[in-house]
C-alpha positions as CSV (number, residue, x, y, z in Angstrom):
1,C,117.4,65.2,93.3
2,Y,118.3,66.5,89.8
3,I,115.4,65.9,87.0
4,P,116.4,66.5,83.7
5,V,113.7,68.5,81.6
6,G,115.8,68.8,78.5
7,G,118.8,67.4,76.7
8,S,119.1,63.9,75.3
9,Q,117.4,62.2,78.4
10,P,114.2,64.4,79.5
11,I,111.7,63.2,81.8
12,P,108.1,63.1,79.9
13,E,106.4,66.3,81.0
14,E,103.0,64.3,81.8
15,T,105.3,62.0,84.5
16,L,107.3,65.5,85.8
17,R,103.8,67.4,86.5
18,G,102.5,64.2,88.3
19,I,105.6,64.2,90.7
20,L,106.1,68.1,91.1
21,Q,103.0,69.9,90.8
22,P,101.6,68.6,94.4
23,V,104.7,70.0,95.7
24,L,104.9,73.1,93.7
25,A,101.1,74.1,94.3
26,N,101.1,73.0,97.9
27,A,100.7,76.2,99.9
28,G,101.8,74.4,103.1
29,I,105.3,73.8,101.8
30,G,107.7,76.4,101.5
31,K,110.0,77.3,98.6
32,V,113.9,78.2,99.0
33,G,116.1,79.6,96.5
34,H,118.6,82.0,95.5
35,H,117.1,85.0,93.0
36,L,113.6,82.7,93.4
37,K,111.8,85.6,91.0
38,F,114.0,84.2,88.0
39,D,113.2,80.6,89.0
40,L,109.6,81.4,89.3
41,S,109.1,83.2,86.0
42,V,110.7,80.4,84.2
43,L,108.0,77.8,85.9
44,V,105.3,80.2,85.6
45,W,105.9,81.0,81.9
46,Q,105.9,77.1,81.7
47,G,102.4,76.9,83.0
48,W,103.4,75.8,86.5
49,E,101.4,76.7,89.4
50,I,103.8,77.7,92.6
51,Q,102.0,78.0,96.1
52,G,103.6,78.4,99.4
53,P,106.2,80.9,101.5
54,L,109.1,81.8,99.9
55,W,112.6,82.5,101.4
56,D,114.8,84.0,98.8
57,T,118.7,83.9,100.2
58,M,120.0,86.5,97.3
59,V,117.3,89.0,98.7
60,A,117.9,88.5,102.1
61,H,121.6,89.2,101.6
62,R,120.8,92.4,99.6
63,L,118.8,93.5,102.8
64,L,121.6,93.1,105.0
65,K,124.9,93.9,102.9
66,K,123.4,96.0,100.0
67,D,126.9,97.2,99.0
68,Q,128.6,93.5,98.5
69,R,128.4,90.8,96.0
70,H,125.4,88.6,96.1
71,G,126.2,85.9,93.4
72,L,125.8,82.1,95.0
73,D,129.5,81.1,95.2
74,F,130.5,84.4,96.6
75,L,128.0,83.8,99.6
76,A,129.0,80.2,100.1
77,K,132.6,81.2,100.6
78,V,131.7,84.2,102.7
79,Y,129.0,82.2,104.9
80,L,129.9,78.7,104.2
81,N,133.9,78.7,103.8
82,Y,133.1,76.4,100.8
83,D,134.0,76.5,97.2
84,S,131.2,75.8,94.9
85,I,131.8,73.9,91.7
86,S,132.4,76.3,88.9
87,I,130.2,76.8,85.5
88,E,133.4,76.7,83.6
89,S,134.7,73.4,84.8
90,L,131.5,71.9,83.3
91,I,131.4,73.9,80.1
92,G,134.5,75.8,79.7
93,P,135.6,79.3,79.8
94,K,133.4,82.0,77.6
95,G,134.2,82.3,73.8
96,K,133.1,80.1,70.9
97,D,134.5,76.6,72.4
98,Q,132.2,77.1,75.3
99,K,129.6,73.9,75.5
100,T,125.9,74.1,76.6
101,M,124.5,72.3,79.5
102,D,123.2,69.5,77.6
103,Q,126.4,68.5,76.3
104,V,127.5,67.7,79.9
105,D,127.2,64.6,81.2
106,L,124.3,63.5,83.5
107,A,126.3,62.5,86.4
108,T,128.5,65.8,86.7
109,L,125.3,67.9,85.9
110,A,123.2,66.2,88.6
111,K,126.3,67.1,91.1
112,Y,126.4,70.9,89.8
113,A,122.7,71.6,90.1
114,A,121.9,69.6,93.4
115,E,124.9,71.3,95.1
116,D,123.3,74.6,94.1
117,A,120.0,73.5,95.7
118,E,122.1,72.6,98.9
119,V,124.2,75.5,99.1
120,T,121.0,77.7,98.8
121,W,119.5,75.7,101.7
122,R,122.7,75.9,104.3
123,L,123.0,79.6,103.2
124,R,119.2,80.1,104.5
125,Q,120.3,78.7,107.7
126,S,123.3,81.1,108.3
127,L,121.1,84.1,107.2
128,L,118.4,83.6,109.8
129,K,120.1,84.9,112.6
130,P,121.8,88.1,111.0
131,L,118.3,88.7,109.5
132,K,116.9,88.7,113.0
133,D,119.6,90.9,114.8
134,A,119.2,93.5,111.8
135,G,115.7,93.8,112.7
136,Q,114.8,93.0,109.0
137,E,112.6,90.0,109.4
138,H,109.3,91.8,109.3
139,L,110.2,93.8,105.8
140,F,111.4,90.4,104.5
141,H,108.8,88.3,105.3
142,E,105.7,90.8,105.0
143,V,107.0,92.7,101.9
144,E,109.7,91.6,99.9
145,M,108.9,87.5,100.0
146,P,105.1,88.1,99.1
147,L,106.1,90.8,96.4
148,I,107.9,88.2,94.3
149,P,104.6,86.8,92.9
150,V,103.4,89.8,92.1
151,L,106.4,90.9,90.4
152,V,106.6,87.6,88.2
153,S,102.8,88.0,87.6
154,M,103.3,91.4,86.2
155,E,106.4,90.6,84.3
156,K,104.4,88.0,82.4
157,E,101.6,90.0,81.9
158,G,103.0,92.6,80.1
159,V,101.7,95.7,78.8
160,R,100.5,96.5,75.0
161,L,102.2,99.2,72.8
162,D,100.4,100.7,69.9
163,T,102.7,99.8,67.0
164,D,101.1,102.4,64.6
165,A,101.3,105.2,67.2
166,M,105.1,104.6,67.6
167,V,105.7,104.9,63.9
168,Q,103.4,107.9,63.8
169,L,105.4,109.4,66.8
170,S,108.5,108.4,65.3
171,D,107.9,110.3,61.9
172,L,107.0,113.5,64.3
173,L,110.1,113.7,66.1
174,L,111.8,113.0,63.0
175,Q,110.7,116.2,61.9
176,Q,111.1,117.9,65.0
177,I,114.9,116.6,64.7
178,T,115.8,118.2,61.4
179,H,113.7,121.6,62.5
180,L,115.6,121.8,65.5
181,E,119.2,120.9,63.6
182,Q,118.6,123.7,61.0
183,R,117.8,126.3,64.0
184,V,121.0,125.3,65.3
185,Y,123.0,125.8,62.4
186,E,121.3,129.1,61.7
187,L,122.1,130.4,65.4
188,A,125.9,129.1,65.1
189,G,126.2,130.7,61.8
190,M,128.0,127.0,60.4
191,N,127.0,123.4,60.2
192,F,128.9,120.9,62.5
193,N,127.7,117.5,64.1
194,I,125.9,118.7,66.7
195,A,126.4,115.1,68.6
196,S,129.8,115.5,68.7
197,P,130.9,117.0,72.5
198,K,133.7,118.1,70.8
199,Q,132.9,120.1,67.8
200,L,129.7,121.3,69.7
201,G,132.4,122.7,72.6
202,E,134.4,124.6,69.9
203,V,131.4,125.9,68.6
204,L,129.8,126.8,72.0
205,F,133.1,128.5,73.6
206,D,135.9,129.3,70.6
207,H,133.3,130.5,68.1
208,L,130.4,131.7,69.8
209,K,132.4,132.6,73.2
210,L,129.6,132.4,75.6
211,V,131.5,132.3,78.6
212,E,135.2,133.4,79.1
213,K,136.3,130.4,80.9
214,P,134.6,127.4,80.2
215,K,134.8,124.2,82.1
216,K,136.8,121.4,80.5
217,T,136.4,117.6,81.1
218,R,139.8,115.6,82.4
219,T,140.6,114.7,78.8
220,G,141.0,119.0,78.3
221,Q,138.0,119.2,76.1
222,Y,135.0,121.4,76.7
223,A,132.2,120.3,79.0
224,T,129.0,120.3,77.2
225,N,126.8,118.0,79.5
226,E,123.1,118.6,80.4
227,N,124.0,120.5,83.5
228,V,126.4,122.9,81.6
229,L,124.1,123.4,79.3
230,Q,121.3,124.3,81.7
231,Q,123.3,127.1,83.3
232,L,124.1,128.2,79.8
233,A,120.4,128.4,78.4
234,S,119.8,131.8,79.2
235,E,123.0,132.9,77.4
236,H,122.4,132.3,73.8
237,A,118.9,131.0,72.0
238,I,121.3,128.2,70.6
239,V,121.8,126.3,74.1
240,Q,118.2,125.7,74.7
241,T,117.7,124.8,71.1
242,I,120.7,122.3,71.7
243,L,118.8,121.1,74.7
244,D,115.7,120.7,72.8
245,Y,117.4,118.7,70.0
246,R,119.3,116.2,72.6
247,M,115.6,115.4,74.0
248,V,113.6,115.0,71.3
249,S,116.6,112.7,69.8
250,K,116.4,110.6,73.1
251,L,112.8,110.4,72.8
252,R,113.3,108.9,69.4
253,S,115.8,106.4,69.5
254,T,115.0,105.4,73.1
255,Y,111.6,104.9,73.1
256,A,109.9,105.6,69.7
257,E,112.3,103.3,67.7
258,A,113.3,101.1,70.8
259,L,110.2,100.0,72.4
260,P,108.7,98.0,69.5
261,Q,111.8,95.8,69.1
262,N,111.0,95.0,72.8
263,I,107.6,93.3,71.9
264,H,107.4,89.8,72.6
265,A,106.3,87.7,69.2
266,G,104.2,85.1,71.1
267,T,102.3,87.6,73.4
268,G,102.5,90.7,71.2
269,R,103.4,92.9,74.7
270,I,106.2,94.4,76.4
271,H,107.5,92.2,79.4
272,T,109.6,94.6,81.4
273,T,112.0,93.1,84.2
274,F,111.6,94.5,87.8
275,H,114.2,94.5,90.4
276,Q,112.9,94.6,93.9
277,V,116.2,95.3,95.9
278,A,118.7,96.8,93.5
279,T,118.2,100.3,94.8
280,A,119.8,102.2,97.5
281,T,116.3,103.0,99.0
282,G,114.3,99.8,97.9
283,R,112.2,101.1,95.0
284,L,111.8,99.1,92.4
285,S,113.7,99.4,89.2
286,S,112.7,98.4,85.7
287,Q,115.2,96.9,82.9
288,S,114.9,95.6,79.3
289,P,113.2,97.9,78.6
290,N,113.3,100.8,81.7
291,L,109.3,101.4,81.6
292,Q,109.7,103.8,84.4
293,N,111.5,106.8,83.4
294,I,109.1,107.6,80.1
295,P,109.2,111.4,80.5
296,I,105.7,113.1,81.0
297,R,106.8,116.6,81.4
298,H,107.3,117.5,77.8
299,A,104.3,117.2,75.7
300,L,106.3,114.7,72.8
301,G,107.2,112.5,76.2
302,Q,103.2,112.4,76.7
303,E,102.7,111.0,73.5
304,V,105.2,108.0,74.1
305,R,102.8,107.2,77.5
306,K,99.9,107.3,75.3
307,A,101.2,104.7,73.1
308,F,100.9,102.2,75.8
309,V,97.1,100.5,75.6
310,A,94.9,98.0,77.1
311,R,95.0,94.7,76.0
312,Q,91.9,94.3,73.8
313,E,88.4,96.1,73.4
314,G,86.6,96.2,76.7
315,F,89.4,97.1,78.8
316,T,91.4,100.3,79.7
317,L,94.5,101.3,81.6
318,L,93.6,102.8,85.0
319,S,96.3,104.8,87.3
320,A,96.5,105.0,90.6
321,D,99.0,106.8,92.4
322,Y,99.7,108.1,96.0
323,S,99.6,111.8,96.1
324,Q,102.9,113.9,97.0
325,I,103.6,110.7,98.9
326,E,107.4,111.7,99.8
327,L,105.9,115.0,101.5
328,R,103.3,113.3,103.1
329,V,105.7,110.6,104.7
330,M,108.2,113.8,105.9
331,A,105.3,115.5,107.2
332,S,104.5,112.5,109.3
333,M,107.9,111.5,110.6
334,S,109.0,115.1,111.3
335,G,105.4,115.8,113.2
336,D,105.6,119.1,111.8
337,P,102.4,120.7,112.8
338,S,101.9,123.6,109.6
339,M,102.4,120.8,107.0
340,K,100.7,118.1,108.7
341,A,97.7,121.0,108.9
342,A,98.1,121.7,105.1
343,F,97.6,118.1,104.1
344,E,94.5,117.5,106.8
345,S,92.7,120.3,105.3
346,G,93.2,119.1,102.0
347,H,95.0,122.2,100.7
348,D,97.1,122.1,97.5
349,I,100.6,121.7,99.8
350,H,102.8,123.8,97.4
351,A,100.1,126.7,97.7
352,A,100.1,126.2,101.5
353,T,103.9,126.3,101.9
354,A,103.9,129.2,99.6
355,A,101.7,131.0,102.0
356,H,103.7,130.4,104.9
357,V,107.2,131.1,103.0
358,F,106.4,134.5,101.5
359,H,104.1,135.4,104.3
360,V,100.7,136.0,102.6
361,E,97.3,134.6,102.6
362,A,96.6,131.7,100.9
363,E,94.2,133.7,98.3
364,A,97.2,135.8,97.5
365,V,99.6,133.2,96.2
366,T,100.4,133.5,92.9
367,E,101.6,130.9,90.2
368,E,105.3,132.1,90.6
369,M,105.3,132.1,94.5
370,R,104.0,128.4,94.1
371,R,106.3,127.1,91.8
372,K,108.9,128.4,94.1
373,A,107.6,126.7,97.0
374,K,107.1,123.4,94.9
375,M,110.6,123.7,94.0
376,V,111.6,124.4,98.0
377,N,109.4,121.5,99.0
378,F,111.0,118.6,96.7
379,G,114.4,120.3,97.3
380,V,114.8,120.1,101.2
381,L,113.7,116.2,100.8
382,Y,116.9,115.9,98.4
383,G,119.0,118.3,100.6
384,M,119.2,121.0,98.3
385,S,121.5,124.5,98.9
386,A,121.0,127.7,98.5
387,F,123.0,127.7,95.4
388,G,121.0,124.5,93.7
389,L,118.0,126.2,94.3
390,S,119.4,129.5,92.6
391,Q,120.2,127.2,89.7
392,R,116.8,125.8,89.3
393,L,114.8,129.0,89.9
394,G,116.9,131.7,88.0
395,I,117.2,133.7,91.2
396,S,120.3,135.2,92.8
397,R,121.9,132.8,95.6
398,K,121.0,135.5,98.1
399,D,117.0,135.3,97.5
400,A,117.4,131.8,97.2
401,S,119.2,131.3,100.7
402,E,116.3,133.8,102.1
403,I,113.7,131.4,100.8
404,I,115.2,128.7,102.5
405,D,115.3,130.6,105.9
406,H,111.7,131.5,105.7
407,Y,110.8,128.1,104.9
408,W,112.9,126.8,108.0
409,A,111.3,129.4,109.8
410,S,107.7,128.0,109.0
411,F,108.3,124.7,109.2
412,P,110.8,124.2,112.2
413,S,110.0,120.7,113.0
414,I,111.2,119.5,109.6
415,K,114.7,121.4,110.0
416,A,115.0,119.7,113.6
417,Y,113.8,116.1,112.0
418,M,116.6,116.7,109.6
419,D,119.5,117.6,112.0
420,R,118.4,114.8,114.1
421,T,118.6,112.2,111.0
422,V,121.9,113.1,110.0
423,E,123.1,113.1,113.8
424,Q,121.6,109.5,114.0
425,A,123.4,108.7,111.3
426,R,126.7,109.9,112.3
427,E,126.2,107.6,115.5
428,R,124.8,104.7,114.1
429,G,126.5,104.9,110.7
430,Y,123.0,103.8,109.1
431,V,119.4,105.2,108.7
432,E,116.0,103.0,108.6
433,T,112.6,104.1,106.8
434,L,109.7,103.3,108.8
435,L,109.6,99.4,108.4
436,G,113.4,98.9,109.2
437,R,115.0,99.1,105.9
438,R,118.4,100.2,106.4
439,R,120.7,102.4,104.4
440,Y,124.2,102.1,105.7
441,L,126.3,105.6,105.2
442,P,130.0,104.6,105.6
443,D,130.7,108.2,104.1
444,I,129.0,110.0,106.6
445,Q,132.2,110.5,108.8
446,S,134.6,111.5,105.5
447,A,137.1,114.2,106.2
448,N,135.9,114.9,102.7
449,G,133.2,117.6,102.8
450,T,132.0,117.0,99.6
451,I,131.7,113.4,100.2
452,R,130.4,114.0,103.5
453,A,127.6,116.2,102.4
454,M,126.6,113.7,99.7
455,A,126.1,111.1,102.6
456,E,124.1,113.6,104.6
457,R,121.5,114.2,101.9
458,N,121.3,110.3,101.7
459,A,120.6,110.2,105.6
460,I,117.8,113.0,105.1
461,N,116.6,111.5,101.8
462,S,116.6,107.6,102.5
463,P,114.2,106.8,105.3
464,I,112.0,109.4,103.2
465,Q,112.0,108.0,99.8
466,G,112.7,104.4,101.3
467,S,109.3,104.4,103.5
468,A,107.4,105.6,100.6
469,A,109.2,102.4,98.6
470,D,108.0,100.2,101.4
471,M,104.7,101.8,101.2
472,I,103.8,101.1,97.7
473,K,105.4,97.6,97.7
474,A,103.2,96.5,100.5
475,A,100.1,98.1,98.5
476,M,101.2,96.0,95.6
477,V,101.1,92.7,97.8
478,L,97.3,93.9,99.1
479,V,95.8,94.5,95.9
480,W,97.3,91.3,94.0
481,K,96.1,88.8,97.1
482,A,92.8,91.0,96.9
483,F,92.2,90.5,93.0
484,S,93.4,86.8,93.3
485,R,90.5,85.8,96.0
486,K,88.3,87.6,93.3
487,S,89.5,85.8,90.0
488,F,89.3,89.4,88.4
489,A,90.6,89.5,84.6
490,S,91.9,93.2,85.6
491,R,95.6,93.0,86.2
492,L,98.2,94.9,87.9
493,V,100.7,95.4,85.1
494,L,103.4,98.5,85.9
495,Q,104.6,100.1,89.0
496,V,105.9,103.7,88.4
497,H,107.3,104.5,91.9
498,D,104.2,106.3,93.4
499,E,102.0,104.9,90.7
500,L,100.4,101.5,90.1
501,I,98.9,100.8,86.4
502,F,96.3,98.2,85.8
503,D,95.0,96.7,82.4
504,A,91.4,96.7,83.7
505,K,88.2,95.0,82.5
506,L,85.7,97.9,81.8
507,D,82.8,95.9,83.5
508,E,85.0,95.3,86.7
509,L,85.9,99.3,87.2
510,D,83.1,100.0,89.5
511,E,84.2,96.9,91.7
512,I,88.3,97.3,91.4
513,K,88.5,100.9,91.9
514,P,87.2,101.1,95.6
515,M,89.4,97.9,96.1
516,I,92.6,99.6,94.9
517,R,91.9,102.6,97.2
518,E,91.3,100.8,100.0
519,C,94.8,98.3,99.7
520,M,96.5,101.5,98.9
521,V,95.1,103.4,102.0
522,Q,95.7,100.3,104.4
523,A,99.3,100.2,102.9
């Protein structure tokens, strides 16, 4: 059934709501779609209420075949051996002469739209068995489908930005950029375009001669990317100054200048788009703008975060995050008694690790020991080598290798778990999270050592990072349902990996804080 809601012959909205709202708001009627979050967003922004269990063919296929294409026409061909009506046959190829949908006659438009619905419905039937065979049903029905209305709600809610604070920050960053620029020129003994990799390479390697045999790119010019400069930072003061210049320039262009342009004229807030199954590990990603990668390690990056504010007087931003979640997941999945004991006793995990690795009492752990232990703790999650650790800590490869050896001796169950996980990945061709989310690793048997090593690192990390991602998704669903039952004015507005951010009403804080905690623990 095709119902025109625009164009030259629209159905009156009152009539439309009378027909459709009882169906759309009926919790007993399931809703099937392809990329349902988009469709539900359109409806919710127009004031429609949607209830009932969801079945999204795009999400289902992403769980099954993450590396394939997921467009409806492609899936119709693969699963149904059916060629869908192309959009170009209706409105013509892209370009200035392309028509708009309201210029297409109603009969043609109805056939095109109804076909989309029918193909999606038939596709669901074709995906039921593969989803069950791959053990993805629980993940699909209990996590991914209930998450869709949560994300729709978060995207619509948006988050407020203090534009005055952003203007002040932009001015401050511009001053910093100018100061750093002048410092670079002084250290180089000449003026040049710092933003030009070619000119920068010539200054660093021809003029200052920082290294004898500098790396080059495929085009033959000197490599001046982040990794190269990080490795050279101790060679000359100019390198760290250039790194600082780049960081401050990025803060200004990507955040201070760009974020205010993303404010929605109608709401006065920024509305990001969340992608729930776009990443290999199942982590949510954020786009247009990306609100998950705002840097906080640098003081100026924290100023960007501070510019995000509560919607109005009487509200505050409330953050709730999991503590060291990936390390906890690793301790749980590996069953390592030493690491489990450190967490269960409430000790600082990095200090506890340092005590094990450097064979000292907990009270004797220095800040430097803790820093090294922290780097190793996170490094093992990502399969960091002795060379990688030596680069990060600025120590010799021999010293780094000794630290890693001590680590494995202190936490033998973690090493056994990682070896076992890689071996299982070789046998099966995939790894799984605690909820069964799969990551296929075709390169795990590669003859190329570098490619194979990357697949092995992914085999180790994906079950850990993916289980943490599944957990925060489950928590979001529980929190959102709990809030909905109570009709709170407080709202979940952002997710930043292991952290949930709420636009919370001050007089609801005493009630929602324990509720959020309980939901996150239950997840």
